[in-house]
Backbone of each chain as ProteinMPNN parsed JSONL, in Angstrom:
{"seq_chain_A": "XXXXXXXXXXXXXXXXXXXXXXXXXXXXXXXXXXXXXXXXXXXXXXXXXXXXXXXXXXXXXXXXXXXXXXXXXXXXXXXXXXXXXXXXX", "coords_chain_A": {"N_chain_A": [[247.911, 160.209, 264.89], [245.121, 160.136, 262.875], [242.46, 162.058, 261.915], [239.396, 162.02, 261.777], [235.68, 161.312, 260.414], [233.093, 161.023, 262.073], [231.647, 158.351, 261.27], [228.79, 157.784, 262.052], [227.613, 159.95, 262.344], [225.355, 162.458, 260.927], [225.201, 164.768, 257.912], [224.782, 167.453, 257.001], [224.831, 170.359, 254.23], [223.692, 173.732, 254.732], [223.037, 176.7, 253.855], [225.727, 177.402, 252.821], [227.136, 176.504, 255.279], [227.812, 173.982, 257.538], [225.388, 171.366, 258.943], [225.424, 169.263, 261.406], [224.057, 166.307, 262.898], [224.27, 164.094, 265.481], [223.103, 160.772, 265.894], [223.438, 158.961, 268.004], [223.31, 160.386, 270.201], [221.652, 162.068, 270.109], [222.029, 164.531, 269.426], [222.361, 168.615, 268.114], [224.33, 170.083, 265.808], [225.788, 172.998, 264.63], [228.123, 173.991, 262.547], [230.45, 176.748, 262.162], [232.154, 179.03, 259.644], [234.671, 178.201, 259.763], [234.94, 175.563, 261.067], [233.229, 173.969, 259.181], [234.453, 174.157, 256.586], [236.674, 172.58, 257.898], [235.667, 170.43, 257.942], [234.736, 170.121, 255.581], [236.892, 169.001, 254.309], [237.586, 166.948, 255.363], [237.174, 164.804, 254.076], [238.245, 162.374, 253.32], [239.995, 160.819, 256.125], [242.688, 162.477, 257.975], [245.771, 164.049, 258.841], [246.37, 166.553, 261.452], [248.241, 167.995, 260.389], [248.265, 167.928, 257.86], [245.837, 168.978, 257.081], [245.676, 171.345, 258.421], [247.837, 172.243, 256.55], [246.386, 172.399, 253.744], [244.299, 174.194, 254.423], [245.771, 176.543, 254.211], [246.667, 176.335, 252.491], [244.216, 177.309, 250.859], [242.68, 179.23, 251.636], [243.662, 182.606, 252.817], [244.916, 182.782, 254.974], [246.67, 183.337, 258.689], [249.363, 181.678, 259.634], [249.352, 180.908, 262.722], [246.978, 181.672, 263.839], [245.698, 179.88, 262.261], [246.065, 177.28, 262.992], [245.806, 177.756, 265.619], [242.864, 177.94, 265.765], [241.744, 175.88, 264.394], [243.082, 173.522, 266.148], [241.079, 174.15, 268.073], [238.478, 173.875, 266.795], [238.963, 170.904, 266.436], [239.341, 169.773, 268.82], [237.064, 170.198, 270.046], [235.265, 169.333, 268.787], [236.281, 166.53, 268.543], [235.188, 165.811, 271.358], [232.638, 166.372, 271.692], [231.922, 164.3, 270.089], [231.695, 164.513, 267.083], [233.919, 164.577, 265.487], [236.241, 161.707, 265.062], [239.382, 159.909, 266.484], [241.871, 158.09, 265.049], [243.72, 155.502, 264.256], [246.811, 155.392, 262.413], [246.842, 153.82, 259.223]], "CA_chain_A": [[246.94, 160.066, 264.847], [244.386, 160.808, 261.676], [241.366, 162.892, 262.563], [238.32, 161.352, 260.818], [234.688, 162.193, 260.262], [232.241, 159.997, 262.818], [230.276, 157.718, 260.318], [227.384, 157.875, 262.468], [226.93, 161.637, 262.068], [224.56, 162.956, 259.608], [225.686, 166.081, 257.875], [224.282, 168.372, 255.865], [224.985, 172.122, 254.104], [223.016, 174.672, 254.532], [223.829, 177.977, 253.378], [227.444, 177.247, 253.32], [227.489, 176.137, 256.862], [227.502, 172.347, 257.788], [224.701, 171.25, 260.043], [225.532, 168.013, 261.65], [223.112, 165.447, 263.986], [224.841, 163.001, 265.987], [221.499, 159.868, 266.308], [223.091, 158.323, 269.278], [223.261, 161.362, 271.766], [220.752, 162.818, 269.726], [222.596, 166.201, 269.43], [222.862, 168.69, 266.64], [225.354, 171.258, 266.135], [225.94, 173.954, 263.489], [229.323, 174.792, 262.213], [230.553, 178.307, 261.732], [232.936, 178.953, 258.594], [236.12, 177.84, 259.82], [234.354, 174.063, 261.166], [232.341, 173.603, 257.8], [235.855, 174.154, 256.001], [237.453, 171.77, 258.21], [234.498, 169.228, 258.225], [234.711, 169.458, 254.055], [238.525, 168.77, 254.348], [237.904, 165.429, 255.926], [236.165, 163.52, 253.439], [239.197, 161.168, 254.059], [241.004, 160.875, 257.042], [243.968, 163.221, 257.516], [246.208, 164.31, 260.079], [246.34, 167.846, 261.516], [249.433, 169.168, 259.633], [247.795, 167.958, 256.467], [244.838, 169.571, 257.3], [246.655, 173.129, 258.44], [248.761, 172.448, 255.146], [245.216, 172.805, 252.79], [243.831, 175.189, 254.753], [246.768, 177.622, 254.347], [246.656, 176.701, 250.733], [242.705, 177.455, 250.337], [242.417, 180.193, 252.282], [244.412, 183.597, 252.867], [244.872, 183.274, 256.669], [248.143, 183.74, 258.832], [249.704, 180.141, 259.833], [248.645, 181.038, 264.022], [245.562, 181.68, 263.671], [244.722, 178.819, 261.202], [246.617, 176.049, 263.806], [244.976, 178.012, 266.662], [241.557, 177.708, 265.378], [241.6, 174.429, 263.993], [242.795, 172.916, 267.097], [239.986, 174.585, 269.01], [237.563, 173.173, 266.713], [239.383, 169.3, 266.399], [238.881, 169.46, 270.411], [235.469, 170.429, 270.448], [234.5, 168.083, 268.042], [236.18, 165.071, 269.288], [234.889, 165.859, 272.728], [231.264, 166.154, 271.184], [231.848, 162.865, 269.055], [231.348, 164.326, 265.661], [235.263, 163.433, 264.937], [237.273, 160.755, 265.925], [240.672, 159.911, 266.257], [241.909, 157.018, 263.901], [244.996, 155.073, 264.245], [246.838, 155.588, 260.958], [246.523, 152.391, 258.169]], "C_chain_A": [[246.117, 160.822, 263.603], [243.185, 161.209, 262.439], [240.31, 162.241, 261.16], [236.707, 161.48, 261.141], [233.737, 160.715, 261.334], [231.038, 159.186, 261.598], [229.142, 157.812, 260.649], [226.741, 159.103, 262.345], [226.496, 161.963, 260.839], [224.592, 164.545, 259.359], [225.009, 166.65, 256.329], [224.514, 170.13, 255.007], [223.928, 172.502, 253.918], [223.307, 176.279, 254.547], [225.42, 178.419, 253.524], [228.207, 176.942, 254.322], [227.281, 174.924, 256.902], [226.58, 172.431, 259.102], [225.043, 169.661, 260.432], [224.354, 167.703, 263.0], [223.961, 164.201, 264.511], [223.482, 161.953, 266.541], [221.916, 159.588, 267.24], [223.15, 159.024, 270.514], [222.315, 162.324, 271.421], [221.105, 164.655, 269.782], [222.959, 167.074, 267.989], [223.937, 169.768, 266.82], [225.825, 171.766, 264.606], [227.153, 174.512, 263.533], [229.531, 175.918, 261.466], [231.677, 177.955, 260.396], [234.315, 177.706, 258.556], [235.335, 175.537, 260.274], [233.898, 173.685, 259.751], [233.711, 173.245, 256.773], [236.539, 172.81, 256.326], [236.745, 170.193, 257.869], [234.771, 168.409, 256.535], [235.962, 168.745, 253.723], [238.67, 167.277, 254.45], [237.033, 164.513, 255.383], [236.588, 162.126, 253.427], [240.035, 161.662, 255.334], [242.251, 161.501, 256.962], [244.462, 163.438, 259.023], [246.188, 165.9, 260.34], [246.787, 168.466, 260.53], [248.574, 169.238, 258.605], [247.001, 168.896, 256.284], [245.057, 171.2, 257.22], [247.25, 173.239, 256.852], [247.534, 172.864, 253.99], [244.523, 173.793, 253.206], [244.371, 176.341, 254.279], [246.701, 177.834, 252.822], [245.494, 177.249, 250.106], [242.636, 178.919, 250.613], [243.986, 181.337, 252.603], [244.242, 183.44, 254.895], [246.546, 182.877, 257.118], [248.578, 182.134, 259.875], [248.908, 179.937, 261.852], [247.417, 180.516, 264.237], [245.018, 180.419, 263.065], [245.168, 177.676, 262.48], [245.864, 176.37, 265.01], [243.154, 177.548, 266.791], [240.885, 176.355, 265.05], [241.796, 173.535, 264.913], [241.665, 172.906, 267.797], [239.129, 173.618, 268.361], [237.677, 171.661, 266.666], [238.479, 169.351, 268.084], [237.502, 169.327, 270.715], [234.497, 169.06, 269.787], [234.797, 166.438, 268.428], [235.746, 164.785, 270.721], [233.61, 165.45, 272.45], [231.073, 164.952, 270.25], [231.469, 163.145, 267.615], [232.643, 163.982, 264.961], [235.451, 162.323, 265.61], [238.448, 160.472, 265.598], [240.631, 158.444, 265.355], [243.352, 156.604, 263.849], [245.551, 154.952, 262.691], [247.067, 154.11, 260.354], [248.182, 152.081, 258.028]], "O_chain_A": [[246.401, 161.991, 263.339], [242.943, 160.708, 263.537], [240.557, 162.107, 259.961], [236.487, 161.799, 262.309], [233.946, 159.528, 261.082], [229.898, 159.527, 261.284], [228.28, 157.933, 259.778], [225.525, 159.274, 262.257], [227.141, 161.789, 259.804], [224.211, 165.404, 260.154], [224.882, 166.302, 255.155], [224.133, 171.057, 255.723], [223.122, 171.965, 253.158], [223.873, 176.818, 255.497], [226.024, 179.339, 254.077], [229.432, 177.002, 254.433], [226.358, 174.595, 256.157], [226.774, 173.188, 260.053], [224.844, 168.854, 259.523], [223.924, 168.526, 263.808], [224.246, 163.334, 263.684], [222.871, 162.319, 267.545], [221.038, 159.757, 268.086], [223.073, 158.513, 271.631], [222.068, 163.286, 272.147], [220.437, 165.629, 270.13], [223.569, 166.603, 267.029], [224.3, 170.207, 267.911], [226.14, 171.037, 263.666], [227.419, 175.396, 264.347], [229.002, 176.15, 260.379], [232.008, 176.793, 260.163], [234.708, 176.836, 257.778], [235.476, 174.565, 259.531], [234.609, 172.792, 259.289], [233.875, 172.124, 256.291], [236.926, 172.027, 255.459], [237.314, 169.131, 257.619], [234.915, 167.236, 256.189], [235.964, 167.9, 252.828], [239.496, 166.548, 253.9], [236.332, 163.675, 255.951], [235.916, 161.095, 253.481], [240.607, 162.748, 255.431], [242.983, 161.212, 256.015], [243.866, 163.151, 260.061], [245.966, 166.568, 259.33], [246.174, 169.276, 259.835], [248.069, 170.316, 258.291], [247.248, 169.73, 255.413], [244.751, 172.008, 256.343], [247.085, 174.222, 256.13], [247.879, 173.808, 253.278], [244.001, 174.446, 252.303], [243.598, 177.223, 253.903], [246.682, 178.855, 252.133], [245.578, 177.661, 248.949], [242.534, 179.718, 249.682], [245.136, 180.898, 252.601], [243.514, 184.01, 255.707], [247.404, 182.37, 256.394], [247.844, 181.765, 260.792], [248.136, 179.029, 262.162], [246.954, 179.444, 264.626], [243.916, 179.988, 263.404], [244.132, 177.178, 262.92], [245.249, 175.447, 265.543], [242.515, 177.004, 267.691], [239.781, 175.923, 265.384], [240.991, 172.604, 264.912], [241.176, 171.841, 268.174], [238.873, 172.582, 268.975], [236.633, 171.03, 266.831], [237.316, 169.031, 268.333], [236.943, 168.525, 271.464], [233.595, 168.293, 270.123], [234.016, 165.496, 268.562], [235.911, 163.676, 271.229], [233.259, 164.33, 272.822], [229.982, 164.758, 269.714], [230.988, 162.246, 266.925], [232.626, 163.23, 263.986], [234.865, 162.019, 266.649], [238.776, 160.708, 264.435], [239.602, 157.839, 265.055], [244.165, 157.404, 263.385], [244.823, 154.472, 261.823], [247.5, 153.254, 261.126], [248.577, 151.128, 257.356]]}, "seq_chain_B": "XXXXXXXXXXXXXXXXXXXXXXXXXXXXXXXXXXXXXXXXXXXXXXXXXXXXXXXXXXXXXXXXXXXXXXXXXXXXXXXXXXXXXXXXXXXXXXXXXXXXXXXXXXXXXXXXXXXXXXXXXXXXXXXXXXXXXXXX", "coords_chain_B": {"N_chain_B": [[181.513, 168.583, 269.135], [182.465, 166.202, 269.798], [184.81, 166.129, 268.963], [185.991, 168.48, 269.734], [186.44, 167.025, 272.364], [188.484, 165.099, 271.392], [190.33, 166.492, 270.592], [191.039, 167.941, 272.922], [192.241, 165.886, 274.551], [194.181, 164.971, 272.803], [195.675, 167.368, 272.838], [196.764, 167.137, 275.613], [198.012, 164.649, 275.31], [200.164, 165.543, 273.731], [201.151, 167.332, 275.224], [202.234, 165.824, 277.115], [203.991, 164.465, 275.992], [205.961, 166.27, 275.371], [206.692, 167.356, 277.826], [208.128, 164.963, 278.816], [210.164, 164.952, 276.886], [211.18, 167.553, 277.403], [212.435, 166.298, 280.237], [213.925, 163.595, 279.85], [216.707, 162.367, 278.888], [218.76, 162.929, 275.878], [219.664, 160.576, 274.339], [217.902, 158.576, 275.591], [215.673, 159.393, 274.81], [215.861, 159.466, 271.878], [216.268, 156.706, 271.634], [213.614, 155.794, 272.431], [212.337, 156.948, 270.338], [213.285, 155.724, 268.023], [212.593, 152.78, 268.477], [210.07, 152.808, 269.566], [208.247, 151.601, 272.0], [205.493, 151.793, 272.191], [204.673, 150.412, 269.933], [203.635, 147.567, 270.678], [201.002, 147.864, 271.537], [199.651, 147.777, 269.324], [196.565, 148.237, 267.699], [194.789, 145.71, 264.986], [193.582, 146.426, 262.604], [190.183, 146.767, 260.511], [190.966, 147.803, 257.056], [188.95, 149.562, 255.893], [188.19, 151.196, 258.388], [190.67, 151.892, 259.147], [191.522, 153.717, 257.663], [189.681, 155.375, 258.111], [190.497, 156.213, 261.106], [192.617, 157.197, 260.681], [192.045, 159.73, 259.208], [190.925, 160.827, 261.061], [192.965, 161.192, 262.771], [194.826, 162.529, 261.331], [193.434, 164.97, 261.065], [193.681, 165.988, 263.607], [196.322, 166.349, 264.108], [196.758, 168.121, 261.947], [195.191, 170.033, 262.939], [196.435, 170.864, 265.53], [198.976, 171.16, 264.804], [198.287, 174.009, 263.673], [197.606, 175.41, 265.763], [198.801, 175.026, 267.953], [200.417, 175.697, 271.088], [202.145, 177.177, 273.889], [204.245, 174.911, 275.161], [204.024, 173.194, 273.433], [205.913, 171.709, 270.821], [207.605, 171.136, 267.525], [208.451, 168.261, 267.504], [207.531, 167.233, 269.718], [204.964, 166.998, 268.691], [205.269, 165.831, 266.387], [206.14, 163.474, 267.501], [203.838, 162.822, 268.926], [202.207, 162.548, 266.974], [203.301, 160.145, 266.106], [203.127, 158.262, 267.681], [200.237, 157.952, 267.976], [199.575, 157.04, 265.379], [200.806, 154.72, 264.706], [199.927, 153.341, 266.614], [197.271, 152.616, 265.033], [198.649, 151.521, 263.13], [199.603, 152.751, 260.592], [202.075, 153.374, 258.552], [204.981, 155.747, 259.06], [207.148, 157.892, 258.959], [209.776, 159.927, 261.008], [211.047, 162.572, 260.34], [214.205, 164.269, 260.741], [215.671, 167.071, 260.83], [217.633, 171.102, 259.965], [216.314, 173.658, 259.655], [215.913, 177.358, 258.618], [215.809, 180.764, 259.76], [214.402, 183.684, 258.242], [215.951, 185.391, 259.379], [218.271, 184.504, 259.601], [218.978, 182.573, 261.605], [219.399, 179.671, 262.947], [217.587, 176.429, 263.312], [216.599, 173.1, 264.797], [214.302, 171.11, 263.065], [211.652, 168.695, 263.178], [209.446, 166.622, 261.435], [206.798, 164.683, 260.556], [206.099, 161.823, 258.083], [204.252, 160.306, 255.956], [205.821, 157.089, 254.689], [205.748, 156.001, 252.094], [204.007, 157.612, 250.366], [204.92, 160.019, 250.451], [203.275, 162.255, 251.617], [202.913, 164.772, 253.845], [202.265, 164.497, 257.414], [202.963, 166.407, 259.557], [203.952, 169.369, 259.279], [206.494, 170.581, 257.2], [209.747, 171.353, 255.958], [210.39, 174.867, 255.158], [210.813, 175.737, 251.704], [213.698, 175.573, 250.157], [214.736, 176.63, 252.632], [216.171, 174.889, 254.391], [217.592, 171.87, 255.58], [217.769, 168.727, 255.22], [218.482, 166.079, 257.533], [218.052, 163.42, 258.781], [215.937, 160.285, 259.101], [213.771, 158.469, 261.133]], "CA_chain_B": [[181.721, 167.9, 270.776], [183.767, 164.844, 270.356], [185.943, 166.803, 268.073], [186.612, 169.129, 270.652], [187.377, 166.395, 273.611], [189.459, 164.157, 271.256], [191.384, 167.361, 270.762], [191.802, 168.121, 274.14], [193.118, 164.968, 274.953], [195.398, 165.272, 271.751], [196.7, 168.583, 273.478], [197.01, 166.493, 276.687], [199.294, 163.553, 274.664], [201.386, 166.222, 273.244], [201.836, 168.734, 276.561], [203.153, 164.65, 278.185], [205.174, 164.405, 275.139], [206.664, 167.966, 275.532], [207.271, 167.395, 279.36], [209.081, 163.904, 278.569], [211.2, 165.954, 275.811], [212.262, 168.033, 278.723], [213.025, 165.675, 281.259], [214.678, 162.846, 279.405], [217.829, 162.948, 278.39], [218.801, 162.472, 274.414], [220.082, 159.179, 273.971], [216.744, 157.976, 275.825], [214.429, 159.939, 273.834], [216.13, 158.794, 270.544], [215.827, 154.949, 271.448], [212.261, 155.439, 272.368], [211.785, 157.408, 269.171], [213.427, 154.551, 267.439], [212.37, 151.416, 268.825], [208.736, 152.591, 269.452], [207.93, 150.351, 272.74], [204.415, 151.755, 272.38], [203.792, 149.465, 268.881], [203.179, 146.422, 271.274], [199.815, 148.111, 272.037], [199.168, 148.195, 267.951], [195.376, 147.355, 267.214], [195.012, 145.439, 263.58], [191.844, 147.301, 261.907], [190.105, 146.313, 258.824], [191.524, 149.057, 256.217], [188.113, 150.858, 256.01], [188.307, 151.47, 260.112], [192.188, 152.307, 259.633], [191.476, 155.353, 256.57], [188.758, 156.227, 258.995], [190.87, 156.864, 262.428], [193.705, 157.889, 259.856], [191.515, 160.78, 258.581], [190.781, 161.59, 262.351], [194.457, 161.716, 263.203], [195.2, 163.71, 260.441], [192.428, 166.53, 261.837], [194.194, 166.362, 264.873], [197.078, 166.803, 263.773], [196.761, 169.576, 261.144], [194.944, 171.519, 264.049], [197.366, 171.172, 266.583], [199.747, 172.376, 264.632], [197.966, 175.479, 263.374], [196.71, 176.273, 267.004], [200.07, 174.988, 268.692], [200.853, 176.879, 271.741], [202.777, 177.083, 275.083], [204.433, 173.493, 275.559], [204.346, 172.027, 272.104], [206.842, 171.541, 269.708], [207.496, 170.127, 266.566], [209.154, 167.141, 267.944], [206.194, 166.73, 270.765], [203.814, 167.044, 267.851], [205.446, 164.548, 265.433], [205.938, 162.368, 268.593], [202.446, 162.207, 269.596], [201.241, 162.073, 265.924], [203.838, 159.046, 265.628], [202.386, 156.948, 268.651], [198.928, 157.665, 267.485], [199.643, 156.434, 264.314], [201.737, 153.423, 265.395], [198.59, 152.687, 267.361], [196.359, 152.294, 264.327], [199.259, 150.87, 262.076], [199.795, 153.382, 259.418], [203.477, 153.677, 258.398], [205.024, 156.835, 259.458], [208.69, 158.197, 259.416], [210.081, 161.016, 261.528], [212.648, 163.531, 259.893], [214.763, 165.486, 261.579], [216.728, 168.255, 260.16], [217.411, 171.963, 260.419], [215.421, 174.878, 259.286], [216.916, 178.493, 259.051], [214.553, 181.486, 259.537], [214.805, 184.71, 257.842], [216.64, 186.47, 260.377], [219.559, 183.582, 259.752], [219.177, 181.615, 262.888], [219.254, 178.061, 262.789], [216.427, 175.912, 264.664], [216.268, 171.919, 264.309], [212.912, 170.611, 262.93], [211.29, 167.434, 262.88], [208.326, 166.144, 261.111], [206.203, 163.312, 260.247], [206.122, 161.644, 256.76], [203.97, 158.973, 255.388], [206.562, 156.845, 253.493], [204.922, 155.317, 250.5], [203.464, 158.907, 249.08], [205.642, 161.443, 251.087], [202.924, 163.184, 252.417], [203.032, 165.295, 255.335], [201.613, 164.784, 258.463], [203.005, 167.321, 260.095], [204.901, 170.545, 258.577], [208.166, 170.265, 256.91], [210.517, 172.728, 255.926], [210.281, 175.393, 253.985], [211.631, 175.109, 250.483], [214.768, 176.337, 250.056], [215.191, 177.097, 254.046], [216.46, 174.462, 255.521], [218.06, 170.593, 255.042], [217.064, 167.174, 255.835], [219.419, 165.49, 257.895], [217.886, 161.963, 259.122], [214.851, 159.819, 259.539], [213.77, 157.485, 262.025]], "C_chain_B": [[182.378, 167.067, 270.915], [184.586, 165.167, 269.611], [186.985, 167.313, 269.326], [187.112, 168.128, 271.842], [188.438, 165.347, 272.562], [190.712, 165.327, 270.867], [192.437, 167.725, 271.965], [192.385, 166.841, 274.389], [194.204, 164.586, 274.047], [196.606, 166.34, 272.561], [197.464, 168.029, 274.626], [198.156, 165.611, 276.271], [200.108, 164.634, 274.356], [202.257, 167.049, 274.041], [202.685, 166.923, 276.789], [204.05, 164.566, 277.311], [206.183, 165.173, 275.346], [207.064, 167.573, 276.95], [208.652, 166.596, 279.096], [210.539, 164.633, 277.412], [212.268, 166.5, 276.721], [213.045, 167.645, 279.64], [213.842, 164.925, 280.629], [215.845, 163.132, 278.653], [218.323, 162.304, 276.969], [218.943, 161.056, 273.796], [218.564, 158.095, 274.398], [215.589, 157.949, 275.071], [214.751, 159.361, 272.837], [215.883, 157.244, 270.412], [214.151, 155.325, 271.388], [211.588, 155.975, 270.856], [212.443, 156.41, 268.091], [212.732, 153.453, 267.643], [210.636, 151.552, 269.22], [208.191, 151.445, 270.427], [206.192, 150.542, 272.555], [203.36, 150.839, 271.062], [203.14, 147.891, 269.444], [201.807, 146.598, 271.554], [198.782, 148.283, 270.453], [197.818, 147.381, 267.536], [195.264, 146.748, 265.335], [193.437, 145.91, 263.103], [191.677, 146.709, 260.482], [190.472, 147.85, 258.055], [190.614, 150.121, 256.155], [188.442, 151.834, 257.27], [189.555, 152.191, 259.906], [192.108, 153.413, 258.731], [190.744, 155.913, 257.673], [189.81, 156.702, 259.863], [192.314, 157.915, 261.832], [193.437, 159.48, 259.534], [191.184, 161.392, 260.262], [191.925, 162.187, 262.733], [195.089, 162.828, 262.55], [194.434, 164.854, 260.729], [193.287, 166.692, 262.813], [195.355, 166.974, 264.59], [197.17, 168.082, 263.352], [196.385, 170.847, 262.482], [195.342, 171.708, 265.327], [198.62, 171.87, 266.088], [199.617, 173.74, 264.134], [197.383, 176.084, 264.727], [198.277, 175.762, 268.416], [200.499, 176.132, 269.692], [202.119, 176.516, 272.518], [203.227, 175.06, 275.115], [204.283, 172.823, 274.67], [205.561, 172.345, 271.404], [206.81, 170.491, 268.425], [207.651, 168.837, 266.653], [208.08, 166.837, 268.79], [205.247, 166.417, 269.629], [203.897, 165.97, 267.295], [205.308, 163.131, 266.565], [204.551, 161.44, 269.027], [201.731, 161.834, 268.509], [201.852, 160.477, 265.67], [202.71, 157.67, 266.514], [201.244, 156.933, 268.157], [198.845, 156.817, 266.3], [200.002, 155.39, 264.185], [200.548, 152.452, 265.773], [197.662, 151.907, 266.399], [197.224, 151.241, 263.111], [199.332, 151.214, 260.874], [201.406, 153.608, 259.701], [203.872, 155.303, 258.235], [206.748, 156.841, 259.483], [208.709, 159.7, 259.766], [211.343, 161.43, 261.054], [212.773, 164.689, 260.755], [215.362, 166.129, 260.233], [216.848, 169.387, 260.638], [217.037, 172.815, 259.423], [216.27, 175.997, 259.668], [215.894, 179.778, 258.81], [215.097, 182.462, 259.063], [215.831, 185.252, 258.243], [218.387, 185.813, 260.438], [219.488, 182.822, 261.196], [218.598, 180.166, 262.462], [218.836, 177.142, 263.549], [216.287, 174.547, 263.958], [215.129, 171.888, 264.075], [212.987, 169.494, 262.796], [210.024, 167.254, 262.302], [207.897, 165.08, 260.842], [205.689, 163.202, 258.733], [205.311, 160.086, 256.742], [205.269, 158.654, 254.054], [206.638, 156.298, 252.283], [204.97, 156.674, 249.835], [204.599, 160.12, 249.358], [204.659, 162.629, 251.667], [203.021, 163.246, 253.629], [202.158, 165.1, 256.159], [201.293, 166.027, 259.486], [203.669, 168.406, 259.275], [206.125, 170.359, 258.442], [208.755, 171.531, 256.675], [210.358, 173.236, 255.138], [211.024, 175.285, 252.702], [212.592, 175.961, 250.727], [215.124, 177.191, 251.503], [215.491, 176.352, 255.078], [216.746, 172.825, 254.537], [217.671, 169.841, 256.098], [218.406, 166.667, 256.741], [219.572, 163.954, 258.179], [216.687, 161.685, 259.213], [214.654, 158.821, 260.596], [212.827, 156.347, 261.555]], "O_chain_B": [[182.996, 166.897, 271.966], [185.419, 164.271, 269.477], [188.076, 166.917, 269.735], [188.214, 168.403, 272.316], [189.294, 164.775, 273.236], [191.898, 164.997, 270.871], [193.659, 167.801, 272.096], [193.595, 167.067, 274.4], [195.128, 163.901, 274.486], [197.809, 166.202, 272.784], [198.656, 168.314, 274.746], [199.242, 165.78, 276.826], [201.125, 164.511, 275.039], [203.424, 167.406, 273.875], [203.892, 166.947, 276.548], [205.182, 164.584, 277.795], [207.312, 164.708, 275.503], [208.294, 167.518, 276.968], [209.793, 167.057, 279.099], [211.756, 164.547, 277.576], [213.464, 166.251, 276.88], [214.079, 168.216, 279.987], [214.94, 165.48, 280.673], [215.922, 164.069, 277.859], [218.276, 161.074, 276.931], [218.303, 160.62, 272.84], [218.215, 157.122, 273.73], [214.807, 157.052, 274.752], [213.943, 158.471, 272.574], [215.441, 156.656, 269.424], [213.517, 155.135, 270.35], [210.565, 155.507, 270.356], [211.784, 156.456, 267.052], [212.102, 153.141, 266.632], [209.946, 150.533, 269.185], [207.721, 150.428, 269.916], [205.52, 149.529, 272.751], [202.148, 150.624, 271.027], [202.352, 147.21, 268.788], [201.216, 145.56, 271.849], [197.634, 148.723, 270.384], [197.833, 146.215, 267.142], [195.722, 147.513, 264.486], [192.357, 145.48, 263.507], [192.496, 146.332, 259.644], [190.188, 148.911, 258.611], [190.953, 151.299, 256.271], [188.861, 152.987, 257.165], [189.598, 153.252, 260.53], [192.836, 154.315, 259.145], [191.18, 156.941, 258.19], [190.234, 157.785, 259.459], [192.817, 158.923, 262.326], [194.324, 160.334, 259.571], [191.291, 162.608, 260.415], [192.039, 163.384, 262.999], [195.699, 163.779, 263.038], [195.062, 165.898, 260.552], [193.736, 167.837, 262.851], [195.442, 168.18, 264.821], [197.537, 169.031, 264.045], [196.91, 171.905, 262.828], [194.825, 172.479, 266.135], [199.202, 172.809, 266.632], [200.549, 174.543, 264.122], [196.758, 177.145, 264.731], [198.468, 176.264, 269.524], [200.856, 177.248, 269.318], [202.996, 175.778, 272.068], [202.374, 174.174, 275.081], [204.374, 171.618, 274.905], [206.103, 173.435, 271.588], [206.216, 169.417, 268.331], [206.993, 168.145, 265.876], [207.574, 165.793, 268.378], [204.692, 165.327, 269.769], [203.039, 165.095, 267.411], [204.605, 162.126, 266.452], [204.28, 160.267, 269.284], [200.8, 161.036, 268.615], [201.125, 159.632, 265.148], [201.988, 156.737, 266.164], [200.936, 155.814, 267.748], [198.031, 155.894, 266.274], [199.395, 154.831, 263.272], [200.289, 151.301, 265.422], [197.256, 150.785, 266.703], [196.658, 150.419, 262.391], [199.196, 150.383, 259.976], [201.89, 153.935, 260.784], [203.253, 156.041, 257.468], [207.445, 155.941, 259.951], [208.036, 160.563, 259.203], [212.431, 160.887, 261.244], [212.053, 165.562, 261.239], [215.448, 165.756, 259.063], [216.374, 169.447, 261.772], [217.493, 172.649, 258.291], [217.095, 175.97, 260.581], [215.228, 179.824, 257.776], [216.314, 182.51, 259.238], [216.686, 185.625, 257.439], [219.364, 186.305, 261.002], [220.62, 182.663, 261.653], [217.61, 179.804, 261.823], [219.531, 176.855, 264.524], [215.946, 174.532, 262.775], [214.489, 172.645, 264.805], [214.018, 168.958, 262.389], [209.25, 168.006, 262.893], [208.773, 164.216, 260.866], [205.055, 164.095, 258.169], [205.654, 159.055, 257.321], [205.605, 159.323, 253.077], [207.643, 156.208, 251.579], [205.763, 156.931, 248.93], [204.99, 160.944, 248.531], [205.087, 163.704, 252.089], [203.166, 162.331, 254.44], [201.043, 165.495, 255.817], [200.265, 166.483, 259.985], [203.963, 167.881, 258.201], [206.867, 170.014, 259.361], [208.337, 172.602, 257.116], [210.124, 172.626, 254.095], [212.029, 174.578, 252.781], [212.448, 176.979, 251.403], [215.714, 178.272, 251.462], [215.324, 176.638, 256.264], [216.373, 172.575, 253.391], [217.372, 170.047, 257.274], [219.465, 167.128, 256.313], [220.589, 163.284, 257.998], [215.978, 162.668, 259.424], [215.713, 158.289, 260.926], [212.686, 155.338, 262.246]]}, "name": "protein", "num_of_chains": 2, "seq": "XXXXXXXXXXXXXXXXXXXXXXXXXXXXXXXXXXXXXXXXXXXXXXXXXXXXXXXXXXXXXXXXXXXXXXXXXXXXXXXXXXXXXXXXXXXXXXXXXXXXXXXXXXXXXXXXXXXXXXXXXXXXXXXXXXXXXXXXXXXXXXXXXXXXXXXXXXXXXXXXXXXXXXXXXXXXXXXXXXXXXXXXXXXXXXXXXXXXXXXXXXXXXXXXXXXXXXXXXXXXXXXXX"}
């Protein structure tokens, strides 16, 4: 499954971190550093493994922590509707 | 005297809107802010009268934003201002964003703008301490 941004969500960067607003449910979300990095990588829909690879390429982080935090963020974001799953094209 | 009464009335409206914000779920609230069902009650005023009323509403909003206390938020003030401005047919846009306090806390902010001139009805973001997210 590809992970993609929900196109309805409004996003803006404040202080190096991303702020999101979900206009259907009227929910705000402030991402932390990890979340912002992942959001920025999701310019194009991507697989989780691709995300992990580019995160590890960009930041000095050990693979386990990276996988754990990424998966935690993605499941949260899918639940709140900020990200959505997309069948591969 | 008239002003005091008008201000009192506006405080009640503001407070009512605040209560609605507390009680209604987000999706209903944003639907109301988008669709503005009160627009059905719109009065068509001659331009001069409209300007006159707009100046009064302007004063109400300014004063309320200056004196606002318990039970009033940026969103309740902007929404009640939006109601009044819609009633006299003045175009207005509700902007939503995220503002940042000097201690680093990030807090959502709402403000009301006149779309053509960009004039603010209620105070907007402090420069360099917030971002604009969307408008309704």
